[in-house]
mmJSON file of the N, C-alpha and C atoms, coordinates in Angstrom:
{"data_MODEL":{"atom_site":{
"group_PDB":["ATOM","ATOM","ATOM","ATOM","ATOM","ATOM","ATOM","ATOM","ATOM","ATOM","ATOM","ATOM","ATOM","ATOM","ATOM","ATOM","ATOM","ATOM","ATOM","ATOM","ATOM","ATOM","ATOM","ATOM","ATOM","ATOM","ATOM","ATOM","ATOM","ATOM","ATOM","ATOM","ATOM","ATOM","ATOM","ATOM","ATOM","ATOM","ATOM","ATOM","ATOM","ATOM","ATOM","ATOM","ATOM","ATOM","ATOM","ATOM","ATOM","ATOM","ATOM","ATOM","ATOM","ATOM","ATOM","ATOM","ATOM","ATOM","ATOM","ATOM","ATOM","ATOM","ATOM","ATOM","ATOM","ATOM","ATOM","ATOM","ATOM","ATOM","ATOM","ATOM","ATOM","ATOM","ATOM","ATOM","ATOM","ATOM","ATOM","ATOM","ATOM","ATOM","ATOM","ATOM","ATOM","ATOM","ATOM","ATOM","ATOM","ATOM","ATOM","ATOM","ATOM","ATOM","ATOM","ATOM","ATOM","ATOM","ATOM","ATOM","ATOM","ATOM","ATOM","ATOM","ATOM","ATOM","ATOM","ATOM","ATOM","ATOM","ATOM","ATOM","ATOM","ATOM","ATOM","ATOM","ATOM","ATOM","ATOM","ATOM","ATOM","ATOM","ATOM","ATOM","ATOM","ATOM","ATOM","ATOM","ATOM","ATOM","ATOM","ATOM","ATOM","ATOM","ATOM","ATOM","ATOM","ATOM","ATOM","ATOM","ATOM","ATOM","ATOM","ATOM","ATOM","ATOM","ATOM","ATOM","ATOM","ATOM","ATOM","ATOM","ATOM","ATOM","ATOM","ATOM","ATOM","ATOM","ATOM","ATOM","ATOM","ATOM","ATOM","ATOM","ATOM","ATOM","ATOM","ATOM","ATOM","ATOM","ATOM","ATOM","ATOM","ATOM","ATOM","ATOM","ATOM","ATOM","ATOM","ATOM","ATOM","ATOM","ATOM","ATOM","ATOM","ATOM","ATOM","ATOM","ATOM","ATOM","ATOM","ATOM"],
"id":[1,2,3,4,5,6,7,8,9,10,11,12,13,14,15,16,17,18,19,20,21,22,23,24,25,26,27,28,29,30,31,32,33,34,35,36,37,38,39,40,41,42,43,44,45,46,47,48,49,50,51,52,53,54,55,56,57,58,59,60,61,62,63,64,65,66,67,68,69,70,71,72,73,74,75,76,77,78,79,80,81,82,83,84,85,86,87,88,89,90,91,92,93,94,95,96,97,98,99,100,101,102,103,104,105,106,107,108,109,110,111,112,113,114,115,116,117,118,119,120,121,122,123,124,125,126,127,128,129,130,131,132,133,134,135,136,137,138,139,140,141,142,143,144,145,146,147,148,149,150,151,152,153,154,155,156,157,158,159,160,161,162,163,164,165,166,167,168,169,170,171,172,173,174,175,176,177,178,179,180,181,182,183,184,185,186,187,188,189,190,191,192],
"type_symbol":["N","C","C","N","C","C","N","C","C","N","C","C","N","C","C","N","C","C","N","C","C","N","C","C","N","C","C","N","C","C","N","C","C","N","C","C","N","C","C","N","C","C","N","C","C","N","C","C","N","C","C","N","C","C","N","C","C","N","C","C","N","C","C","N","C","C","N","C","C","N","C","C","N","C","C","N","C","C","N","C","C","N","C","C","N","C","C","N","C","C","N","C","C","N","C","C","N","C","C","N","C","C","N","C","C","N","C","C","N","C","C","N","C","C","N","C","C","N","C","C","N","C","C","N","C","C","N","C","C","N","C","C","N","C","C","N","C","C","N","C","C","N","C","C","N","C","C","N","C","C","N","C","C","N","C","C","N","C","C","N","C","C","N","C","C","N","C","C","N","C","C","N","C","C","N","C","C","N","C","C","N","C","C","N","C","C","N","C","C","N","C","C"],
"label_atom_id":["N","CA","C","N","CA","C","N","CA","C","N","CA","C","N","CA","C","N","CA","C","N","CA","C","N","CA","C","N","CA","C","N","CA","C","N","CA","C","N","CA","C","N","CA","C","N","CA","C","N","CA","C","N","CA","C","N","CA","C","N","CA","C","N","CA","C","N","CA","C","N","CA","C","N","CA","C","N","CA","C","N","CA","C","N","CA","C","N","CA","C","N","CA","C","N","CA","C","N","CA","C","N","CA","C","N","CA","C","N","CA","C","N","CA","C","N","CA","C","N","CA","C","N","CA","C","N","CA","C","N","CA","C","N","CA","C","N","CA","C","N","CA","C","N","CA","C","N","CA","C","N","CA","C","N","CA","C","N","CA","C","N","CA","C","N","CA","C","N","CA","C","N","CA","C","N","CA","C","N","CA","C","N","CA","C","N","CA","C","N","CA","C","N","CA","C","N","CA","C","N","CA","C","N","CA","C","N","CA","C","N","CA","C","N","CA","C","N","CA","C","N","CA","C"],
"label_alt_id":[null,null,null,null,null,null,null,null,null,null,null,null,null,null,null,null,null,null,null,null,null,null,null,null,null,null,null,null,null,null,null,null,null,null,null,null,null,null,null,null,null,null,null,null,null,null,null,null,null,null,null,null,null,null,null,null,null,null,null,null,null,null,null,null,null,null,null,null,null,null,null,null,null,null,null,null,null,null,null,null,null,null,null,null,null,null,null,null,null,null,null,null,null,null,null,null,null,null,null,null,null,null,null,null,null,null,null,null,null,null,null,null,null,null,null,null,null,null,null,null,null,null,null,null,null,null,null,null,null,null,null,null,null,null,null,null,null,null,null,null,null,null,null,null,null,null,null,null,null,null,null,null,null,null,null,null,null,null,null,null,null,null,null,null,null,null,null,null,null,null,null,null,null,null,null,null,null,null,null,null,null,null,null,null,null,null,null,null,null,null,null,null],
"label_comp_id":["UNK","UNK","UNK","UNK","UNK","UNK","UNK","UNK","UNK","UNK","UNK","UNK","UNK","UNK","UNK","UNK","UNK","UNK","UNK","UNK","UNK","UNK","UNK","UNK","UNK","UNK","UNK","UNK","UNK","UNK","UNK","UNK","UNK","UNK","UNK","UNK","UNK","UNK","UNK","UNK","UNK","UNK","UNK","UNK","UNK","UNK","UNK","UNK","UNK","UNK","UNK","UNK","UNK","UNK","UNK","UNK","UNK","UNK","UNK","UNK","UNK","UNK","UNK","UNK","UNK","UNK","UNK","UNK","UNK","UNK","UNK","UNK","UNK","UNK","UNK","UNK","UNK","UNK","UNK","UNK","UNK","UNK","UNK","UNK","UNK","UNK","UNK","UNK","UNK","UNK","UNK","UNK","UNK","UNK","UNK","UNK","UNK","UNK","UNK","UNK","UNK","UNK","UNK","UNK","UNK","UNK","UNK","UNK","UNK","UNK","UNK","UNK","UNK","UNK","UNK","UNK","UNK","UNK","UNK","UNK","UNK","UNK","UNK","UNK","UNK","UNK","UNK","UNK","UNK","UNK","UNK","UNK","UNK","UNK","UNK","UNK","UNK","UNK","UNK","UNK","UNK","UNK","UNK","UNK","UNK","UNK","UNK","UNK","UNK","UNK","UNK","UNK","UNK","UNK","UNK","UNK","UNK","UNK","UNK","UNK","UNK","UNK","UNK","UNK","UNK","UNK","UNK","UNK","UNK","UNK","UNK","UNK","UNK","UNK","UNK","UNK","UNK","UNK","UNK","UNK","UNK","UNK","UNK","UNK","UNK","UNK","UNK","UNK","UNK","UNK","UNK","UNK"],
"label_asym_id":["A","A","A","A","A","A","A","A","A","A","A","A","A","A","A","A","A","A","A","A","A","A","A","A","A","A","A","A","A","A","A","A","A","A","A","A","A","A","A","A","A","A","A","A","A","A","A","A","A","A","A","A","A","A","A","A","A","A","A","A","A","A","A","A","A","A","A","A","A","A","A","A","A","A","A","A","A","A","A","A","A","A","A","A","A","A","A","A","A","A","A","A","A","A","A","A","A","A","A","A","A","A","A","A","A","A","A","A","A","A","A","A","A","A","A","A","A","A","A","A","A","A","A","A","A","A","A","A","A","A","A","A","A","A","A","A","A","A","A","A","A","A","A","A","A","A","A","A","A","A","A","A","A","A","A","A","A","A","A","A","A","A","A","A","A","A","A","A","A","A","A","A","A","A","A","A","A","A","A","A","A","A","A","A","A","A","A","A","A","A","A","A"],
"label_entity_id":["1","1","1","1","1","1","1","1","1","1","1","1","1","1","1","1","1","1","1","1","1","1","1","1","1","1","1","1","1","1","1","1","1","1","1","1","1","1","1","1","1","1","1","1","1","1","1","1","1","1","1","1","1","1","1","1","1","1","1","1","1","1","1","1","1","1","1","1","1","1","1","1","1","1","1","1","1","1","1","1","1","1","1","1","1","1","1","1","1","1","1","1","1","1","1","1","1","1","1","1","1","1","1","1","1","1","1","1","1","1","1","1","1","1","1","1","1","1","1","1","1","1","1","1","1","1","1","1","1","1","1","1","1","1","1","1","1","1","1","1","1","1","1","1","1","1","1","1","1","1","1","1","1","1","1","1","1","1","1","1","1","1","1","1","1","1","1","1","1","1","1","1","1","1","1","1","1","1","1","1","1","1","1","1","1","1","1","1","1","1","1","1"],
"label_seq_id":[1,1,1,2,2,2,3,3,3,4,4,4,5,5,5,6,6,6,7,7,7,8,8,8,9,9,9,10,10,10,11,11,11,12,12,12,13,13,13,14,14,14,15,15,15,16,16,16,17,17,17,18,18,18,19,19,19,20,20,20,21,21,21,22,22,22,23,23,23,24,24,24,25,25,25,26,26,26,27,27,27,28,28,28,29,29,29,30,30,30,31,31,31,32,32,32,33,33,33,34,34,34,35,35,35,36,36,36,37,37,37,38,38,38,39,39,39,40,40,40,41,41,41,42,42,42,43,43,43,44,44,44,45,45,45,46,46,46,47,47,47,48,48,48,49,49,49,50,50,50,51,51,51,52,52,52,53,53,53,54,54,54,55,55,55,56,56,56,57,57,57,58,58,58,59,59,59,60,60,60,61,61,61,62,62,62,63,63,63,64,64,64],
"pdbx_PDB_ins_code":[null,null,null,null,null,null,null,null,null,null,null,null,null,null,null,null,null,null,null,null,null,null,null,null,null,null,null,null,null,null,null,null,null,null,null,null,null,null,null,null,null,null,null,null,null,null,null,null,null,null,null,null,null,null,null,null,null,null,null,null,null,null,null,null,null,null,null,null,null,null,null,null,null,null,null,null,null,null,null,null,null,null,null,null,null,null,null,null,null,null,null,null,null,null,null,null,null,null,null,null,null,null,null,null,null,null,null,null,null,null,null,null,null,null,null,null,null,null,null,null,null,null,null,null,null,null,null,null,null,null,null,null,null,null,null,null,null,null,null,null,null,null,null,null,null,null,null,null,null,null,null,null,null,null,null,null,null,null,null,null,null,null,null,null,null,null,null,null,null,null,null,null,null,null,null,null,null,null,null,null,null,null,null,null,null,null,null,null,null,null,null,null],
"Cartn_x":[154.883,155.507,155.166,156.135,154.969,155.622,154.478,154.979,154.316,155.059,154.808,154.887,154.391,154.081,154.486,155.858,156.348,155.332,155.567,154.069,154.734,156.199,156.858,157.486,157.049,157.86,156.353,155.455,153.83,153.531,152.847,152.414,150.85,150.48,148.855,148.327,149.295,148.79,147.478,147.873,146.922,147.057,148.271,148.754,149.073,149.46,149.694,147.979,146.909,145.526,145.15,145.079,144.883,144.706,146.18,146.647,146.683,146.719,146.961,145.622,144.199,143.216,143.159,144.02,143.928,144.754,145.557,146.656,146.778,146.617,146.874,145.281,145.2,144.267,144.621,143.646,144.089,143.668,144.437,143.499,143.212,142.616,141.489,142.358,143.894,144.88,145.033,144.915,144.849,146.032,146.82,147.573,147.717,148.56,148.153,148.974,148.35,148.612,147.804,149.125,148.849,147.69,146.613,145.469,145.432,147.004,146.953,148.284,148.655,149.331,150.659,150.01,151.387,150.114,150.783,150.63,149.86,148.496,148.336,149.14,149.449,150.463,149.358,148.406,147.149,147.389,148.03,148.338,149.449,150.328,151.906,152.644,152.221,152.324,151.969,150.356,150.398,151.048,150.924,151.426,153.038,153.853,154.978,154.739,154.113,154.066,153.625,152.603,152.583,153.83,154.46,155.61,156.729,157.031,157.854,157.192,155.868,154.978,155.239,155.503,155.485,156.075,155.78,156.427,157.859,157.128,158.105,158.978,158.945,159.479,159.081,157.75,157.71,157.31,156.858,156.495,157.914,157.83,158.659,158.709,159.492,159.395,159.799,159.515,159.954,160.224,161.148,161.238,159.573,159.342,158.409,158.752],
"Cartn_y":[56.006,55.912,55.126,54.541,53.575,54.18,53.912,54.397,53.028,52.818,51.457,52.946,52.118,52.483,51.837,52.09,50.833,51.232,49.902,49.328,49.818,49.144,48.779,50.5,51.252,52.798,53.81,53.428,54.408,54.33,55.161,55.856,56.062,56.2,56.175,57.494,58.413,60.014,60.266,59.831,60.384,61.534,62.053,63.375,63.158,61.69,61.144,61.149,60.938,60.657,61.893,62.897,64.505,64.583,65.066,65.067,65.151,63.34,62.604,61.454,61.815,61.23,59.95,60.549,58.989,58.049,58.326,57.091,56.837,57.153,56.759,56.881,55.356,55.478,54.837,55.039,54.537,52.709,52.207,50.348,50.229,49.178,48.586,48.934,48.566,48.757,50.289,50.963,52.646,53.307,52.241,52.639,52.998,54.275,53.915,53.127,53.112,52.083,52.719,52.387,52.936,51.585,52.648,52.249,52.164,52.233,52.081,52.023,50.788,50.412,51.354,52.278,52.956,54.805,55.462,56.909,57.146,57.607,58.342,59.374,60.128,61.569,62.736,62.349,63.977,64.11,62.308,62.675,62.759,62.712,62.589,64.073,65.045,65.978,66.253,65.424,65.81,64.597,63.312,62.398,62.287,63.485,63.644,64.66,65.386,66.387,65.237,64.295,63.459,62.844,62.139,61.085,62.142,63.331,64.818,65.384,64.957,65.693,64.433,63.497,61.945,61.997,62.166,62.803,61.832,60.339,59.608,58.537,59.363,59.178,57.799,57.191,56.01,55.378,56.401,56.895,56.375,55.654,55.181,55.038,55.663,55.247,53.761,52.945,51.113,51.792,50.738,50.514,49.333,50.282,49.277,48.863],
"Cartn_z":[141.218,142.808,143.076,144.48,145.041,146.652,147.407,148.841,149.328,150.528,151.869,153.147,153.788,155.724,156.294,156.939,157.909,159.323,158.926,160.79,161.664,161.936,162.811,163.525,163.214,163.142,163.235,162.239,162.656,163.733,164.275,165.74,165.195,164.133,163.789,164.445,163.621,164.689,162.863,161.867,160.679,160.382,160.369,159.531,157.98,157.968,155.935,155.694,156.121,155.698,155.548,156.621,156.791,155.55,154.719,154.049,152.778,152.345,150.812,151.314,151.616,151.776,150.665,149.59,148.181,148.378,148.998,149.533,150.553,151.976,152.732,153.763,154.372,155.506,156.578,157.845,158.802,159.062,159.402,159.292,161.003,160.716,162.152,163.049,163.034,164.278,164.444,163.899,164.218,163.405,162.578,161.759,160.498,160.164,158.922,157.985,156.063,155.979,153.957,153.011,151.918,151.325,150.381,150.175,148.11,148.347,146.562,145.903,145.061,144.223,144.384,143.118,142.441,142.916,143.095,143.637,142.186,141.882,140.193,140.343,139.164,139.257,139.397,140.041,140.484,141.658,142.594,143.696,144.279,143.459,143.743,145.142,144.966,145.005,146.642,146.657,148.133,148.931,148.336,148.87,149.234,148.334,149.016,149.883,149.891,151.243,152.636,152.456,153.451,153.945,153.228,153.277,154.241,153.958,154.13,155.548,155.401,157.052,158.508,157.97,158.313,160.214,160.994,162.377,162.52,162.221,162.092,161.426,160.409,158.849,158.546,158.861,158.91,157.19,156.2,155.023,154.442,153.19,152.144,151.289,150.172,148.47,148.335,147.854,147.375,145.413,145.717,144.057,143.548,142.255,141.522,140.96],
"occupancy":[1.0,1.0,1.0,1.0,1.0,1.0,1.0,1.0,1.0,1.0,1.0,1.0,1.0,1.0,1.0,1.0,1.0,1.0,1.0,1.0,1.0,1.0,1.0,1.0,1.0,1.0,1.0,1.0,1.0,1.0,1.0,1.0,1.0,1.0,1.0,1.0,1.0,1.0,1.0,1.0,1.0,1.0,1.0,1.0,1.0,1.0,1.0,1.0,1.0,1.0,1.0,1.0,1.0,1.0,1.0,1.0,1.0,1.0,1.0,1.0,1.0,1.0,1.0,1.0,1.0,1.0,1.0,1.0,1.0,1.0,1.0,1.0,1.0,1.0,1.0,1.0,1.0,1.0,1.0,1.0,1.0,1.0,1.0,1.0,1.0,1.0,1.0,1.0,1.0,1.0,1.0,1.0,1.0,1.0,1.0,1.0,1.0,1.0,1.0,1.0,1.0,1.0,1.0,1.0,1.0,1.0,1.0,1.0,1.0,1.0,1.0,1.0,1.0,1.0,1.0,1.0,1.0,1.0,1.0,1.0,1.0,1.0,1.0,1.0,1.0,1.0,1.0,1.0,1.0,1.0,1.0,1.0,1.0,1.0,1.0,1.0,1.0,1.0,1.0,1.0,1.0,1.0,1.0,1.0,1.0,1.0,1.0,1.0,1.0,1.0,1.0,1.0,1.0,1.0,1.0,1.0,1.0,1.0,1.0,1.0,1.0,1.0,1.0,1.0,1.0,1.0,1.0,1.0,1.0,1.0,1.0,1.0,1.0,1.0,1.0,1.0,1.0,1.0,1.0,1.0,1.0,1.0,1.0,1.0,1.0,1.0,1.0,1.0,1.0,1.0,1.0,1.0],
"B_iso_or_equiv":[0.0,0.0,0.0,0.0,0.0,0.0,0.0,0.0,0.0,0.0,0.0,0.0,0.0,0.0,0.0,0.0,0.0,0.0,0.0,0.0,0.0,0.0,0.0,0.0,0.0,0.0,0.0,0.0,0.0,0.0,0.0,0.0,0.0,0.0,0.0,0.0,0.0,0.0,0.0,0.0,0.0,0.0,0.0,0.0,0.0,0.0,0.0,0.0,0.0,0.0,0.0,0.0,0.0,0.0,0.0,0.0,0.0,0.0,0.0,0.0,0.0,0.0,0.0,0.0,0.0,0.0,0.0,0.0,0.0,0.0,0.0,0.0,0.0,0.0,0.0,0.0,0.0,0.0,0.0,0.0,0.0,0.0,0.0,0.0,0.0,0.0,0.0,0.0,0.0,0.0,0.0,0.0,0.0,0.0,0.0,0.0,0.0,0.0,0.0,0.0,0.0,0.0,0.0,0.0,0.0,0.0,0.0,0.0,0.0,0.0,0.0,0.0,0.0,0.0,0.0,0.0,0.0,0.0,0.0,0.0,0.0,0.0,0.0,0.0,0.0,0.0,0.0,0.0,0.0,0.0,0.0,0.0,0.0,0.0,0.0,0.0,0.0,0.0,0.0,0.0,0.0,0.0,0.0,0.0,0.0,0.0,0.0,0.0,0.0,0.0,0.0,0.0,0.0,0.0,0.0,0.0,0.0,0.0,0.0,0.0,0.0,0.0,0.0,0.0,0.0,0.0,0.0,0.0,0.0,0.0,0.0,0.0,0.0,0.0,0.0,0.0,0.0,0.0,0.0,0.0,0.0,0.0,0.0,0.0,0.0,0.0,0.0,0.0,0.0,0.0,0.0,0.0],
"pdbx_formal_charge":[null,null,null,null,null,null,null,null,null,null,null,null,null,null,null,null,null,null,null,null,null,null,null,null,null,null,null,null,null,null,null,null,null,null,null,null,null,null,null,null,null,null,null,null,null,null,null,null,null,null,null,null,null,null,null,null,null,null,null,null,null,null,null,null,null,null,null,null,null,null,null,null,null,null,null,null,null,null,null,null,null,null,null,null,null,null,null,null,null,null,null,null,null,null,null,null,null,null,null,null,null,null,null,null,null,null,null,null,null,null,null,null,null,null,null,null,null,null,null,null,null,null,null,null,null,null,null,null,null,null,null,null,null,null,null,null,null,null,null,null,null,null,null,null,null,null,null,null,null,null,null,null,null,null,null,null,null,null,null,null,null,null,null,null,null,null,null,null,null,null,null,null,null,null,null,null,null,null,null,null,null,null,null,null,null,null,null,null,null,null,null,null],
"auth_seq_id":[1,1,1,2,2,2,3,3,3,4,4,4,5,5,5,6,6,6,7,7,7,8,8,8,9,9,9,10,10,10,11,11,11,12,12,12,13,13,13,14,14,14,15,15,15,16,16,16,17,17,17,18,18,18,19,19,19,20,20,20,21,21,21,22,22,22,23,23,23,24,24,24,25,25,25,26,26,26,27,27,27,28,28,28,29,29,29,30,30,30,31,31,31,32,32,32,33,33,33,34,34,34,35,35,35,36,36,36,37,37,37,38,38,38,39,39,39,40,40,40,41,41,41,42,42,42,43,43,43,44,44,44,45,45,45,46,46,46,47,47,47,48,48,48,49,49,49,50,50,50,51,51,51,52,52,52,53,53,53,54,54,54,55,55,55,56,56,56,57,57,57,58,58,58,59,59,59,60,60,60,61,61,61,62,62,62,63,63,63,64,64,64],
"auth_comp_id":["UNK","UNK","UNK","UNK","UNK","UNK","UNK","UNK","UNK","UNK","UNK","UNK","UNK","UNK","UNK","UNK","UNK","UNK","UNK","UNK","UNK","UNK","UNK","UNK","UNK","UNK","UNK","UNK","UNK","UNK","UNK","UNK","UNK","UNK","UNK","UNK","UNK","UNK","UNK","UNK","UNK","UNK","UNK","UNK","UNK","UNK","UNK","UNK","UNK","UNK","UNK","UNK","UNK","UNK","UNK","UNK","UNK","UNK","UNK","UNK","UNK","UNK","UNK","UNK","UNK","UNK","UNK","UNK","UNK","UNK","UNK","UNK","UNK","UNK","UNK","UNK","UNK","UNK","UNK","UNK","UNK","UNK","UNK","UNK","UNK","UNK","UNK","UNK","UNK","UNK","UNK","UNK","UNK","UNK","UNK","UNK","UNK","UNK","UNK","UNK","UNK","UNK","UNK","UNK","UNK","UNK","UNK","UNK","UNK","UNK","UNK","UNK","UNK","UNK","UNK","UNK","UNK","UNK","UNK","UNK","UNK","UNK","UNK","UNK","UNK","UNK","UNK","UNK","UNK","UNK","UNK","UNK","UNK","UNK","UNK","UNK","UNK","UNK","UNK","UNK","UNK","UNK","UNK","UNK","UNK","UNK","UNK","UNK","UNK","UNK","UNK","UNK","UNK","UNK","UNK","UNK","UNK","UNK","UNK","UNK","UNK","UNK","UNK","UNK","UNK","UNK","UNK","UNK","UNK","UNK","UNK","UNK","UNK","UNK","UNK","UNK","UNK","UNK","UNK","UNK","UNK","UNK","UNK","UNK","UNK","UNK","UNK","UNK","UNK","UNK","UNK","UNK"],
"auth_asym_id":["A","A","A","A","A","A","A","A","A","A","A","A","A","A","A","A","A","A","A","A","A","A","A","A","A","A","A","A","A","A","A","A","A","A","A","A","A","A","A","A","A","A","A","A","A","A","A","A","A","A","A","A","A","A","A","A","A","A","A","A","A","A","A","A","A","A","A","A","A","A","A","A","A","A","A","A","A","A","A","A","A","A","A","A","A","A","A","A","A","A","A","A","A","A","A","A","A","A","A","A","A","A","A","A","A","A","A","A","A","A","A","A","A","A","A","A","A","A","A","A","A","A","A","A","A","A","A","A","A","A","A","A","A","A","A","A","A","A","A","A","A","A","A","A","A","A","A","A","A","A","A","A","A","A","A","A","A","A","A","A","A","A","A","A","A","A","A","A","A","A","A","A","A","A","A","A","A","A","A","A","A","A","A","A","A","A","A","A","A","A","A","A"],
"auth_atom_id":["N","CA","C","N","CA","C","N","CA","C","N","CA","C","N","CA","C","N","CA","C","N","CA","C","N","CA","C","N","CA","C","N","CA","C","N","CA","C","N","CA","C","N","CA","C","N","CA","C","N","CA","C","N","CA","C","N","CA","C","N","CA","C","N","CA","C","N","CA","C","N","CA","C","N","CA","C","N","CA","C","N","CA","C","N","CA","C","N","CA","C","N","CA","C","N","CA","C","N","CA","C","N","CA","C","N","CA","C","N","CA","C","N","CA","C","N","CA","C","N","CA","C","N","CA","C","N","CA","C","N","CA","C","N","CA","C","N","CA","C","N","CA","C","N","CA","C","N","CA","C","N","CA","C","N","CA","C","N","CA","C","N","CA","C","N","CA","C","N","CA","C","N","CA","C","N","CA","C","N","CA","C","N","CA","C","N","CA","C","N","CA","C","N","CA","C","N","CA","C","N","CA","C","N","CA","C","N","CA","C","N","CA","C","N","CA","C","N","CA","C","N","CA","C"],
"pdbx_PDB_model_num":[1,1,1,1,1,1,1,1,1,1,1,1,1,1,1,1,1,1,1,1,1,1,1,1,1,1,1,1,1,1,1,1,1,1,1,1,1,1,1,1,1,1,1,1,1,1,1,1,1,1,1,1,1,1,1,1,1,1,1,1,1,1,1,1,1,1,1,1,1,1,1,1,1,1,1,1,1,1,1,1,1,1,1,1,1,1,1,1,1,1,1,1,1,1,1,1,1,1,1,1,1,1,1,1,1,1,1,1,1,1,1,1,1,1,1,1,1,1,1,1,1,1,1,1,1,1,1,1,1,1,1,1,1,1,1,1,1,1,1,1,1,1,1,1,1,1,1,1,1,1,1,1,1,1,1,1,1,1,1,1,1,1,1,1,1,1,1,1,1,1,1,1,1,1,1,1,1,1,1,1,1,1,1,1,1,1,1,1,1,1,1,1]
}}}
């Protein structure tokens, strides 16, 4: 699974990082970004929780 944060939509609330810091971080501009190319099997459940919990739906699954 590969996830990306749409920078045009992200509001930088940090919820994704709080739920899944193995996949998401907050960049120098204050917005979320993915820090892995592919989500590890062990992190998939929390990454999906982060995606579904994004208040502005900025996290998108992309084709690998």
